[in-house]
N, CA, C and O of each residue as an XYZ file, in Angstrom:
384
protein
N      88.932    -83.132    139.164
C      90.241    -82.813    139.676
C      90.337    -83.327    141.104
O      89.415    -83.147    141.900
N      91.420    -83.946    141.416
C      91.572    -84.479    142.763
C      91.937    -83.355    143.717
O      92.336    -82.263    143.313
N      91.789    -83.658    144.967
C      92.081    -82.669    145.985
C      93.562    -82.316    146.003
O      93.932    -81.160    146.210
N      94.390    -83.300    145.789
C      95.833    -83.056    145.781
C      96.226    -82.170    144.594
O      97.062    -81.278    144.737
N      95.636    -82.408    143.443
C      95.921    -81.592    142.251
C      95.468    -80.149    142.444
O      96.115    -79.227    141.948
N      94.372    -79.946    143.151
C      93.877    -78.593    143.402
C      94.847    -77.816    144.277
O      95.101    -76.635    144.041
N      95.382    -78.482    145.282
C      96.343    -77.800    146.162
C      97.582    -77.359    145.377
O      98.056    -76.234    145.533
N      98.083    -78.229    144.558
C      99.269    -77.889    143.782
C      98.961    -76.724    142.836
O      99.773    -75.810    142.691
N      97.806    -76.756    142.204
C      97.417    -75.725    141.245
C      97.198    -74.384    141.940
O      97.649    -73.354    141.439
N      96.516    -74.378    143.080
C      96.256    -73.119    143.778
C      97.528    -72.544    144.377
O      97.665    -71.325    144.473
N      98.452    -73.389    144.780
C      99.721    -72.902    145.306
C     100.539    -72.206    144.232
O     101.239    -71.232    144.511
N     100.453    -72.700    143.018
C     101.174    -72.079    141.910
C     100.655    -70.679    141.623
O     101.431    -69.778    141.306
N      99.355    -70.496    141.733
C      98.772    -69.171    141.519
C      99.207    -68.220    142.621
O      99.547    -67.067    142.356
N      99.196    -68.702    143.847
C      99.607    -67.850    144.962
C     101.069    -67.438    144.812
O     101.421    -66.289    145.079
N     101.918    -68.368    144.386
C     103.329    -68.049    144.198
C     103.509    -67.043    143.066
O     104.293    -66.102    143.193
N     102.798    -67.231    141.973
C     102.892    -66.294    140.852
C     102.386    -64.917    141.264
O     102.970    -63.906    140.873
N     101.324    -64.859    142.038
C     100.805    -63.580    142.517
C     101.784    -62.877    143.436
O     101.932    -61.656    143.371
N     102.456    -63.638    144.295
C     103.439    -63.049    145.206
C     104.624    -62.500    144.436
O     105.166    -61.455    144.797
N     105.031    -63.181    143.393
C     106.144    -62.690    142.580
C     105.749    -61.406    141.872
O     106.535    -60.460    141.822
N     104.546    -61.360    141.325
C     104.082    -60.160    140.624
C     103.959    -58.985    141.575
O     104.339    -57.869    141.220
N     103.448    -59.202    142.753
C     103.308    -58.133    143.733
C     104.677    -57.652    144.177
O     104.898    -56.446    144.295
N     105.586    -58.558    144.423
C     106.936    -58.183    144.837
C     107.661    -57.398    143.760
O     108.375    -56.442    144.064
N     107.488    -57.787    142.516
C     108.152    -57.083    141.424
C     107.561    -55.696    141.238
O     108.289    -54.748    140.943
N     106.266    -55.565    141.405
C     105.622    -54.268    141.236
C     106.011    -53.281    142.309
O     106.153    -52.093    142.019
N     106.187    -53.723    143.529
C     106.525    -52.809    144.607
C     107.971    -52.344    144.522
O     108.303    -51.282    145.047
N     108.824    -53.103    143.883
C     110.220    -52.698    143.751
C     110.358    -51.526    142.781
O     111.286    -50.727    142.908
N     109.451    -51.417    141.820
C     109.530    -50.350    140.830
C     108.995    -49.033    141.362
O     109.394    -47.981    140.863
N     108.136    -49.042    142.322
C     107.512    -47.832    142.828
C     108.421    -47.193    143.868
O     108.696    -47.783    144.913
N     108.880    -45.996    143.576
C     109.689    -45.257    144.538
C     109.454    -43.767    144.308
O     110.244    -43.107    143.633
N     108.391    -43.251    144.856
C     108.048    -41.847    144.694
C     108.379    -41.078    145.962
O     108.263    -41.599    147.071
N     108.789    -39.841    145.779
C     109.046    -38.973    146.913
C     107.699    -38.513    147.458
O     106.867    -38.025    146.693
N     107.465    -38.653    148.750
C     106.182    -38.215    149.286
C     106.029    -36.702    149.188
O     106.985    -35.960    149.413
N     104.861    -36.263    148.863
C     104.560    -34.850    148.724
C     104.123    -34.319    150.085
O     103.187    -34.844    150.688
N     104.801    -33.275    150.569
C     104.483    -32.688    151.866
C     103.910    -31.297    151.648
O     104.669    -30.352    151.435
N     102.590    -31.145    151.697
C     101.989    -29.827    151.484
C     102.009    -28.980    152.759
O     101.886    -29.503    153.867
N     102.166    -27.665    152.585
C     102.182    -26.730    153.704
C     101.215    -25.583    153.437
O     100.964    -25.214    152.289
N     100.688    -25.036    154.504
C      99.744    -23.932    154.387
C     100.462    -22.610    154.141
O      99.943    -21.735    153.447
N     101.654    -22.468    154.711
C     102.394    -21.208    154.601
C     103.724    -21.436    153.895
O     104.331    -22.501    154.006
N     104.159    -20.424    153.175
C     105.395    -20.503    152.414
C     106.608    -20.720    153.323
O     107.506    -21.488    152.978
N     106.644    -20.062    154.460
C     107.779    -20.189    155.383
C     107.919    -21.621    155.902
O     109.038    -22.099    156.089
N     106.809    -22.303    156.136
C     106.860    -23.698    156.579
C     107.507    -24.583    155.518
O     108.335    -25.441    155.825
N     107.119    -24.362    154.281
C     107.682    -25.155    153.189
C     109.168    -24.864    153.020
O     109.946    -25.775    152.737
N     109.573    -23.607    153.190
C     110.982    -23.261    153.037
C     111.836    -23.880    154.142
O     112.983    -24.257    153.903
N     111.283    -23.983    155.345
C     112.006    -24.666    156.434
C     112.134    -26.166    156.161
O     113.127    -26.789    156.537
N     111.127    -26.736    155.508
C     111.140    -28.167    155.194
C     112.204    -28.488    154.137
O     112.847    -29.536    154.200
N     112.385    -27.604    153.186
C     113.369    -27.823    152.112
C     114.218    -26.556    151.944
O     113.972    -25.776    151.024
N     115.200    -26.342    152.803
C     115.975    -25.096    152.776
C     116.838    -24.923    151.524
O     117.168    -23.789    151.177
N     117.212    -25.993    150.842
C     118.073    -25.891    149.663
C     117.287    -26.047    148.361
O     117.873    -26.322    147.314
N     115.983    -25.875    148.420
C     115.116    -26.030    147.257
C     114.192    -24.829    147.169
O     114.006    -24.108    148.150
N     113.615    -24.613    145.998
C     112.647    -23.529    145.820
C     111.273    -24.015    146.246
O     110.967    -25.206    146.175
N     110.454    -23.075    146.690
C     109.084    -23.366    147.089
C     108.161    -22.951    145.954
O     108.329    -21.881    145.370
N     107.191    -23.794    145.643
C     106.212    -23.509    144.592
C     104.808    -23.673    145.160
O     104.610    -24.318    146.190
N     103.837    -23.077    144.470
C     102.432    -23.236    144.824
C     101.865    -24.314    143.919
O     101.899    -24.180    142.696
N     101.348    -25.374    144.505
C     100.822    -26.507    143.752
C      99.300    -26.466    143.768
O      98.675    -26.503    144.828
N      98.720    -26.389    142.586
C      97.269    -26.437    142.429
C      96.900    -27.903    142.209
O      97.129    -28.451    141.131
N      96.332    -28.529    143.229
C      96.012    -29.960    143.172
C      94.959    -30.277    142.123
O      95.034    -31.314    141.465
N      93.983    -29.400    141.959
C      92.888    -29.651    141.027
C      93.376    -29.673    139.579
O      92.949    -30.513    138.786
N      94.273    -28.744    139.241
C      94.783    -28.659    137.870
C      96.031    -29.497    137.645
O      96.358    -29.826    136.505
N      96.737    -29.850    138.727
C      97.968    -30.615    138.581
C      99.124    -29.775    138.070
O     100.013    -30.285    137.389
N      99.116    -28.479    138.397
C     100.122    -27.533    137.915
C     100.737    -26.818    139.106
O     100.052    -26.542    140.090
N     102.035    -26.513    139.020
C     102.648    -25.699    140.064
C     103.102    -24.359    139.496
O     103.458    -24.250    138.323
N     103.081    -23.338    140.360
C     103.443    -21.974    139.994
C     104.655    -21.548    140.808
O     104.747    -21.838    142.001
N     105.578    -20.861    140.159
C     106.756    -20.341    140.850
C     106.462    -18.964    141.424
O     105.503    -18.299    141.032
N     107.303    -18.554    142.356
C     107.157    -17.245    142.972
C     107.302    -16.180    141.888
O     108.206    -16.250    141.055
N     106.416    -15.205    141.906
C     106.418    -14.160    140.899
C     105.338    -14.345    139.848
O     105.002    -13.400    139.133
N     104.790    -15.546    139.744
C     103.694    -15.768    138.814
C     102.393    -15.306    139.440
O     102.255    -15.275    140.662
N     101.447    -14.950    138.598
C     100.191    -14.352    139.045
C      99.414    -15.245    140.016
O      98.841    -14.744    140.983
N      99.387    -16.522    139.780
C      98.577    -17.432    140.603
C      99.354    -18.083    141.738
O      98.857    -19.020    142.363
N     100.549    -17.611    142.014
C     101.358    -18.157    143.107
C     100.691    -17.826    144.436
O     100.444    -16.658    144.736
N     100.403    -18.839    145.221
C      99.803    -18.652    146.544
C      98.315    -18.381    146.519
O      97.747    -18.006    147.544
N      97.668    -18.558    145.389
C      96.239    -18.262    145.291
C      95.402    -19.505    145.084
O      95.884    -20.528    144.598
N      94.155    -19.400    145.457
C      93.230    -20.508    145.263
C      93.043    -21.337    146.516
O      93.844    -21.286    147.449
N      91.964    -22.102    146.510
C      91.625    -22.927    147.665
C      92.062    -24.380    147.500
O      92.083    -25.140    148.468
N      92.409    -24.761    146.279
C      92.756    -26.151    145.998
C      94.257    -26.370    145.898
O      94.703    -27.265    145.180
N      95.045    -25.567    146.606
C      96.488    -25.685    146.478
C      97.206    -25.620    147.806
O      96.599    -25.487    148.869
N      98.533    -25.720    147.708
C      99.365    -25.695    148.895
C     100.801    -25.414    148.473
O     101.164    -25.604    147.313
N     101.615    -24.961    149.421
C     103.034    -24.748    149.161
C     103.774    -26.066    149.311
O     103.576    -26.793    150.284
N     104.625    -26.366    148.345
C     105.430    -27.584    148.374
C     106.823    -27.270    147.845
O     107.055    -26.197    147.287
N     107.746    -28.207    148.022
C     109.094    -28.075    147.478
C     109.069    -28.399    145.983
O     108.325    -29.274    145.542
N     109.879    -27.691    145.221
C     109.909    -27.869    143.772
C     110.272    -29.298    143.382
O     109.628    -29.878    142.508
N     111.280    -29.867    144.007
C     111.684    -31.236    143.654
C     110.596    -32.256    143.964
O     110.428    -33.222    143.218
N     109.857    -32.058    145.049
C     108.757    -32.965    145.369
C     107.644    -32.852    144.335
O     107.045    -33.859    143.959
N     107.362    -31.635    143.871
C     106.333    -31.448    142.850
C     106.750    -32.114    141.541
O     105.933    -32.755    140.880
N     108.014    -31.964    141.170
C     108.503    -32.595    139.939
C     108.485    -34.120    140.057
O     108.093    -34.813    139.118
N     108.907    -34.635    141.202
C     108.898    -36.088    141.403
C     107.483    -36.647    141.413
O     107.271    -37.807    141.060
N     106.517    -35.831    141.815
C     105.123    -36.246    141.818
C     104.457    -36.120    140.464
O     103.246    -36.306    140.348
N     105.237    -35.805    139.436
C     104.756    -35.694    138.050
C     103.789    -34.526    137.834
O     102.951    -34.578    136.934
N     103.899    -33.477    138.647
C     103.104    -32.283    138.416
C     103.798    -31.430    137.362
O     105.025    -31.438    137.261
N     103.012    -30.693    136.574
C     103.552    -29.882    135.485
C     103.766    -28.450    135.942
O     103.085    -27.974    136.850
N     104.712    -27.763    135.313
C     104.918    -26.342    135.623
C     103.974    -25.503    134.793
O     103.581    -25.892    133.693
N     103.614    -24.357    135.323
C     102.743    -23.455    134.603
C     103.572    -22.558    133.707
O     104.639    -22.083    134.096
N     103.077    -22.335    132.519
C     103.756    -21.446    131.583
C     103.219    -20.023    131.672
O     103.751    -19.128    131.015
N     102.179    -19.792    132.466
C     101.628    -18.454    132.608
C     102.616    -17.546    133.313
O     103.155    -17.907    134.359
N     102.857    -16.384    132.758
C     103.749    -15.425    133.384
C     105.215    -15.659    133.099
O     106.055    -14.936    133.636
N     105.561    -16.636    132.279
C     106.959    -16.915    131.957
C     107.320    -16.459    130.545
O     108.417    -16.744    130.065
N     106.420    -15.763    129.888
C     106.677    -15.308    128.513
C     107.522    -14.081    128.489
O     107.833    -13.565    127.416
């Protein structure tokens, strides 16, 4: 392969890679998750939303009134909409 042919070929790969990267970043639009240590902090952050306890290890959030709300070392208070946008699941415990 000549040197000129290599440049043309490698430029095509770089262009294809740039297009793929650009297309992939346009699809990603997630709401950032803002964890808080205290419930009042989370409520000030999202005054028009409910606050939930998010267990990071299990990937589940608990609503106020559920047994595990505010408990555990692997969790934090977050806004309900942020937890839903982050693809976390709701807990069914205590909702029966």
